[in-house]
C-alpha positions in Angstrom: 0.0 0.0 0.0 1.3 3.4 -0.9 2.7 5.5 1.9 0.0 8.2 2.5 1.8 10.6 4.8 5.1 11.7 6.1 7.7 9.0 6.5 8.6 10.4 9.9 5.8 12.2 11.6 2.3 10.9 11.5 0.5 13.9 10.2 -1.2 14.4 6.9 -1.9 17.5 4.8 -0.4 21.0 4.9 -1.3 23.2 7.8 -3.5 26.3 7.5 -2.3 29.0 9.8 -3.5 32.2 11.3 -1.0 34.9 12.2 -1.9 36.6 15.4 1.5 37.9 16.4 4.6 39.1 14.6 7.1 36.7 13.3 9.4 35.3 16.0 13.1 34.8 15.9 14.8 31.5 16.7 18.1 30.7 18.3 20.5 28.8 16.1 20.8 25.1 16.8 23.9 22.9 16.7 24.3 19.2 16.7 25.5 17.5 19.9 29.2 17.0 19.9 30.7 13.5 20.1 32.5 12.6 23.2 35.9 10.9 23.0 36.0 7.2 23.5 37.5 7.5 27.0 41.0 8.2 25.6 41.3 4.7 24.3 43.4 4.3 21.1 41.6 3.2 18.0 43.1 0.1 16.4 44.1 -0.1 12.7 40.8 -1.1 11.2 39.0 -0.3 8.0 37.6 3.2 7.8 36.6 3.3 4.2 32.9 2.8 4.9 30.3 5.5 5.4 30.3 7.1 8.8 27.3 5.7 10.6 25.7 5.9 14.0 25.3 2.6 16.0 23.7 1.5 19.2 25.5 -1.2 21.3 23.3 -2.9 23.9 25.2 -4.6 26.7 24.1 -7.5 28.8 23.0 -6.8 32.4 26.2 -8.1 33.8 29.2 -6.9 31.9 32.6 -5.2 32.1 32.2 -1.7 30.9 35.9 -1.4 30.3 36.0 -4.5 28.1 33.1 -3.3 25.9 34.5 0.2 25.6 37.9 -1.0 24.7 36.3 -3.4 22.1 34.4 -0.4 20.6 37.6 1.5 20.2 39.5 -1.4 18.8 36.7 -1.9 16.2 37.1 1.7 15.1 34.2 3.2 17.1 34.0 6.5 18.9 31.6 6.6 21.9 29.2 9.5 21.6 27.4 8.8 24.9 26.6 5.9 27.1 23.3 5.3 28.9 24.7 3.0 31.5 21.3 2.8 33.4 19.8 0.9 30.5 23.0 -0.5 28.9 22.8 1.4 25.7 26.0 2.9 24.1 25.8 5.3 21.1 28.8 5.0 18.8 30.0 6.5 15.5 32.2 4.5 13.2 33.4 4.4 9.6 34.3 0.7 9.8 31.9 -1.1 7.6 32.3 -4.2 9.8 31.9 -2.4 13.1 28.5 -4.0 14.0 29.6 -7.5 13.0 32.8 -7.2 14.9 31.4 -5.7 18.1 28.6 -8.3 18.3 31.3 -10.9 19.1 32.4 -9.1 22.2 31.5 -10.7 25.5 29.0 -8.5 27.3 27.4 -7.2 24.0 23.8 -8.4 23.6 23.1 -6.7 20.3 24.5 -4.0 18.1 23.4 -2.3 14.9 23.5 0.8 12.7 20.7 3.3 13.4 20.6 4.4 9.7 21.6 3.3 6.3 22.7 6.8 5.1 26.0 8.3 6.2 26.0 10.9 8.9 25.8 14.4 7.5 26.7 17.9 8.8 23.9 20.1 10.2 22.0 22.0 7.5 18.4 23.3 7.4 16.1 22.8 4.5 12.5 24.1 4.0 10.1 21.3 4.9 6.9 22.9 3.6 5.0 26.1 3.7 2.1 27.2 5.9 -1.1 28.4 4.2 -2.3 31.3 6.3 -6.0 31.9 7.2 -7.4 35.2 6.0 -8.5 37.9 8.4 -12.0 37.4 7.2 -12.0 33.7 8.0 -10.5 34.5 11.5 -13.2 37.0 12.1 -15.9 34.5 11.1 -14.6 32.0 13.7 -14.4 34.7 16.4 -17.9 35.9 15.7 -19.2 32.4 16.3 -17.5 32.1 19.7 -19.8 31.9 22.7 -19.2 33.1 26.2 -16.0 31.6 27.7 -14.8 30.3 24.4 -11.4 31.1 22.8 -11.7 33.0 19.5 -11.0 30.0 17.3 -12.7 27.4 19.5 -15.8 27.2 17.3 -13.6 25.5 14.8 -12.3 23.0 17.3 -14.8 20.2 16.7 -12.2 17.8 18.1 -12.4 19.2 21.6 -16.2 18.9 21.7 -16.0 15.4 20.3 -14.2 14.3 23.5 -16.0 16.7 25.7 -12.8 18.6 26.6 -14.8 21.8 26.7 -17.0 20.4 29.4 -14.1 18.9 31.3 -12.4 22.3 31.4 -15.2 23.5 33.6 -14.3 20.9 36.2 -10.6 20.5 35.9 -8.2 22.1 33.4 -5.3 19.9 34.6 -2.6 20.5 37.2 0.6 22.5 36.5 2.5 19.8 38.4 1.8 17.4 35.5 4.1 17.7 32.4 3.6 16.1 29.0 6.8 15.7 27.0 6.4 16.2 23.3 9.1 14.0 21.7 9.0 15.5 18.2 10.4 18.1 15.8 10.7 20.7 18.6 8.2 23.1 20.2 7.9 26.9 19.6 7.6 27.9 23.3 7.4 31.6 22.2 3.9 31.0 20.8 1.4 33.2 22.7 -0.8 30.1 23.3 2.0 27.9 24.6 4.5 30.1 26.5 2.5 30.2 29.8 2.4 26.4 30.0 5.8 25.6 28.6 8.5 24.1 30.9 12.0 25.0 29.8 13.6 23.1 32.6 12.1 19.9 31.3 12.9 20.6 27.6 15.9 19.6 25.5 17.4 18.9 22.1 18.3 15.2 21.9 19.4 15.1 18.2 22.6 13.0 18.0 21.8 11.2 21.2 23.1 13.8 23.7 20.7 16.1 25.5 21.2 19.8 25.1 19.1 22.0 27.5 20.6 25.3 26.5 18.1 28.2 25.8 15.9 27.5 22.8 17.6 24.2 21.9 14.2 22.5 21.9 12.7 24.8 19.3 12.1 23.8 15.7 14.9 24.5 13.2 14.5 27.8 11.3 12.2 27.0 8.4 11.7 23.6 10.0 8.7 21.5 10.8 5.8 22.9 12.9 4.6 19.4 13.7 5.7 19.3 17.4 4.3 22.8 18.0 0.9 21.7 16.6 1.0 18.6 18.9 1.8 20.8 21.9 -1.1 23.1 21.3 -3.6 20.2 21.2 -2.3 19.0 24.5 -2.1 22.3 26.4 -2.8 25.5 24.5 -3.8 28.0 27.3 -7.2 29.3 28.0 -6.1 33.0 27.7 -8.7 34.6 25.4 -6.4 34.1 22.4 -6.5 31.5 19.6 -7.3 27.9 20.6 -7.5 25.7 23.7 -5.9 22.4 24.5 -7.3 19.3 26.0 -5.6 20.0 29.3 -4.9 23.8 29.3 -3.7 23.7 32.9 -0.8 21.3 32.5 2.7 21.9 31.4 4.3 20.8 28.1 8.0 20.3 27.4 9.6 20.1 24.0 12.1 17.2 23.4 13.5 17.6 19.9 14.6 14.3 18.3 14.3 15.1 14.5 17.4 15.7 12.4 17.8 18.9 10.4 16.7 18.9 6.8 14.2 16.1 6.0 13.9 15.5 9.7 14.6 11.8 10.3 13.9 10.4 13.8 16.8 8.1 14.5 17.2 5.7 17.4 19.9 7.4 19.3 17.9 10.6 19.5 14.7 8.9 20.5 16.5 6.8 23.2 17.8 10.1 24.6 14.3 11.6 24.5 12.8 8.8 26.6 15.7 8.8 29.1 15.5 12.6 29.4 11.7 12.3 30.1 12.4 9.6 32.7 14.9 11.7 34.5 13.2 15.1 34.4 9.9 14.5 36.1 7.8 14.1 33.0 4.6 12.1 33.5 3.4 11.5 29.9 5.2 11.5 26.6 3.6 12.1 23.2 5.1 10.2 20.3 3.6 11.1 16.9 6.2 9.5 14.6 7.9 6.2 13.9 11.6 5.7 14.3 13.6 5.8 11.0 14.8 4.3 8.8 12.7 1.1 9.1 8.9 1.3 9.3 9.0 -2.2 10.8 12.0 -3.5 12.7 12.4 -7.3 12.3 13.9 -9.4 15.1 15.7 -11.6 12.7 17.8 -8.7 11.3 20.7 -8.0 13.6 20.7 -4.2 12.9 16.9 -3.8 13.3 16.9 -6.0 16.4 19.5 -3.7 18.0 17.3 -0.7 17.4 14.3 -2.6 18.9 16.3 -3.6 21.9 17.6 -0.1 22.6 14.2 1.5 22.3 12.5 -1.2 24.4 15.0 -0.5 27.2 14.4 3.2 26.9 10.6 3.1 27.0 10.6 0.6 29.9 13.1 2.7 31.8 10.8 5.7 31.4 7.8 3.6 32.5 9.7 2.5 35.6 10.4 6.1 36.4 6.7 7.0 36.2 6.2 8.0 32.6 3.2 6.9 30.5 4.2 6.7 26.8 1.5 7.4 24.1 2.2 6.7 20.4 0.5 7.1 17.0 -0.7 4.0 15.2 0.4 5.4 11.8 -1.3 6.8 8.6 -1.0 3.8 6.2 -4.4 2.1 7.0 -2.4 -1.0 8.0 -4.0 -3.7 10.0 -1.3 -4.1 12.6 -3.0 -7.3 13.9 -2.6 -9.1 10.5 0.3 -11.4 9.7 1.3 -9.9 6.4 1.9 -6.3 5.5 3.7 -5.0 2.4 6.2 -2.4 3.5 7.4 -0.3 0.5 9.1 2.5 2.4 12.0 0.9 4.2 14.7 2.0 4.6 13.6 5.5 4.0 16.9 7.3 4.3 18.5 5.6 1.2 16.8 3.3 -1.3 13.6 1.7 -0.2 12.3 -1.5 -1.6 9.2 -3.7 -1.1 9.3 -6.4 1.6 6.5 -8.4 3.2 6.6 -8.4 7.0 4.6 -9.9 9.8 3.9 -7.2 12.4 3.9 -9.9 15.1 7.6 -10.3 14.4 8.6 -7.0 12.8 7.6 -4.1 15.0 6.5 -0.5 14.3 8.4 1.4 17.0 7.6 3.0 19.4 4.0 2.2 18.6 4.2 -1.6 19.2 6.6 -1.6 22.1 5.3 -3.1 25.4 3.6 -0.7 27.7 3.1 2.0 25.1 -0.5 3.3 24.5 -1.3 2.9 20.8 -3.7 5.5 19.3 -5.9 5.3 16.1 -7.6 8.3 14.6 -11.2 9.3 14.1 -13.0 12.1 12.3 -15.9 14.3 13.4 -18.5 11.7 12.6 -16.8 9.2 14.8 -15.7 6.9 12.0 -12.1 5.7 11.9 -10.2 8.2 9.7 -9.6 6.8 6.2 -5.8 6.8 6.7 -5.5 5.5 10.2 -3.8 2.2 10.9 -5.6 -0.1 13.3 -5.6 -3.6 14.7 -7.5 -5.7 17.2 -5.2 -6.1 20.2 -2.8 -3.4 18.9 -4.9 -0.2 19.1 -5.5 0.7 22.7 -7.7 3.8 22.3 -8.8 6.2 19.7 -9.1 10.0 19.4 -9.9 12.8 16.9 -7.1 13.0 14.3 -9.1 14.6 11.6 -10.5 13.4 8.2 -11.0 15.6 5.2 -14.0 13.5 4.2 -15.8 13.9 7.5 -17.0 17.5 7.5 -18.0 19.3 10.7 -20.7 22.0 11.1 -18.1 24.6 12.1 -17.5 28.1 10.7 -14.6 26.8 8.6 -16.2 23.4 7.7 -12.7 21.8 7.9 -12.5 18.2 9.1 -8.9 18.5 10.1 -7.5 19.5 13.5 -6.8 23.1 14.3 -3.9 23.9 16.6 -0.8 26.1 17.2 2.0 26.2 14.6 5.3 28.2 14.5 5.7 32.0 14.4 2.6 32.6 16.5 0.3 31.1 13.9 -2.5 28.5 13.8 -3.0 25.7 11.3 -4.8 22.5 10.3 -3.4 19.1 10.1 -4.8 15.5 10.1 -3.2 12.2 11.0 -2.7 9.8 13.9 -0.1 12.4 14.9 -3.1 14.7 15.8 -5.0 11.9 17.5 -2.2 11.0 19.9 -2.0 14.4 21.7 -5.7 14.2 22.5 -4.9 11.0 24.3 -1.8 12.5 26.0 -4.0 15.4 27.1 -6.6 13.1 28.6 -3.9 11.1 30.3 -2.6 14.3 31.8 -6.1 15.1 33.1 -6.2 11.6 34.6 -2.8 12.1 36.3 -4.0 15.5 37.6 -7.1 13.9 39.1 -5.1 10.8 40.4 -1.6 12.1 41.1 -0.4 8.9 42.6 -1.5 6.7 39.7 1.3 4.6 38.1 1.7 4.5 34.3 0.0 1.0 34.3 -2.9 2.4 36.3 -3.2 5.4 34.0 -3.3 3.2 31.0 -6.1 1.1 32.5 -8.0 4.3 33.4 -7.6 5.6 29.8 -9.2 2.4 28.5 -12.0 2.5 31.2 -13.1 6.1 30.5 -13.1 5.7 26.7 -16.5 5.4 24.9 -16.6 2.6 22.4 -19.1 2.9 19.5 -18.4 -0.7 18.3 -17.5 -1.6 14.8 -19.2 0.7 12.3 -21.1 -0.7 9.3 -19.4 1.8 7.0 -16.1 3.7 6.8 -14.6 6.2 4.4 -11.9 5.2 2.0 -9.1 7.4 0.7 -11.3 8.6 -2.2 -14.0 9.7 0.2 -16.4 6.9 -0.6 -18.4 5.1 2.2 -17.5 1.4 2.0 -18.3 -1.6 4.1 -16.1 -1.7 7.3 -15.1 -5.3 6.8 -11.7 -4.8 8.3 -13.0 -4.0 11.8 -12.7 -7.0 14.1 -14.1 -7.2 17.6 -17.1 -5.9 19.5 -18.3 -2.9 21.5 -15.9 -3.7 24.3 -12.7 -3.9 22.3 -12.2 -3.7 18.5 -9.5 -3.1 15.9 -10.7 0.4 14.9 -11.1 2.1 18.3 -9.4 -0.3 20.7 -11.2 0.2 24.0 -12.9 3.3 22.7 -12.6 7.0 21.9 -11.1 8.9 24.9 -13.4 11.3 26.8 -12.0 14.1 28.8 -15.1 14.7 30.8 -15.1 11.1 32.0 -11.5 11.5 33.0 -12.1 14.4 35.4 -15.5 13.4 36.9 
């Protein structure tokens, strides 16, 4: 099946933005510098291969010195080491580095995190924003009722999960923070700055966290994806723009996407989860898949190493009290099936078709244990035409937008409206947009039940959801209503909605 959306972030369509403030400046970003390999000499090994990044996963009981020396002798330079989860990030130009280091006692798995060589930092335009006209903005504001934000009449998604009603009871606690692991968050946005936590934000690109001022922001001319996600979670109720699901909680930006095209590589995402675990974040939002493989197969030594490293990172975060929420994807895949044609991997060099079994080859972080998997719906409550699904895989569902499901709003736009960069607002659709609704509801649950563990929060998320059961019809990519033959299950649990569509009001009652 053709890849419908971004190969990195799980959003569809270009945003439509509204400029309410002047253009904002950004601080320049720089890649994390590589640390030396503890002063160990590098042996005479081949260095004629492309310079790649690797993860080396050690066994629970091992000699750090032995593994580090072996890395150096194999032509590797240690970038950073997450000793608490046994993951070491390495750079090497030795084409046999992974094969060599796997033979070392104390190494459980090792593999390249990419198939393309490491490149120097550069920024590239990733798409333009279509601005909303002043007349369209005025139309939305004129429809706003008492207590509503000016653009709230266009936020059908908030009403679909009763977030507007929940806000009258509990906006969420400022002691709860949602970490947006993504392309960066524009914390200078007027609807985000009051709820943004700089202390809990960082740039993890390259695998080393950088908490310097503005490091978490999107690259200049970069993606507004993370900023859109952040607004859905916690845009403030301040009489300006839009509102979030939990406008009283904090958001943190954890940037993990590379400059340019914006790949999400394993070393950065591991850093993101470890950062969240160690900086008091209660919920993470993950609206992407980890490049370059859409599915990571256990029988491939490189892909297994990526799977091992990210499993360790997410489980570490969970042990530290973090609930991780992830998007199901935009390919309309049945993730509960035993055969999927993946045509997009690897996406950083030359992809080719391969048939995978998602029971053995995993979409990460979506299919990692303990992670809440989210499918998307439109305003009519149908599964969005692009949303992946799967009985036993999808945990819950939420509004992600659907251009074929048209709301009775001033703009009649079936996508999701939220914050974007430079003080603007825009529309997007995708499971990327569904996931922050769930992260926001999880933050409301954590606000209401501050002592709840991640496991308990996940159970409460499922319990408060409203399940419509399998529909008889669903929209396809051409906007046609067709029989919903791919939905398996019942009104308790099914492949389209999991345990149901989340409901913010139920979460705070």
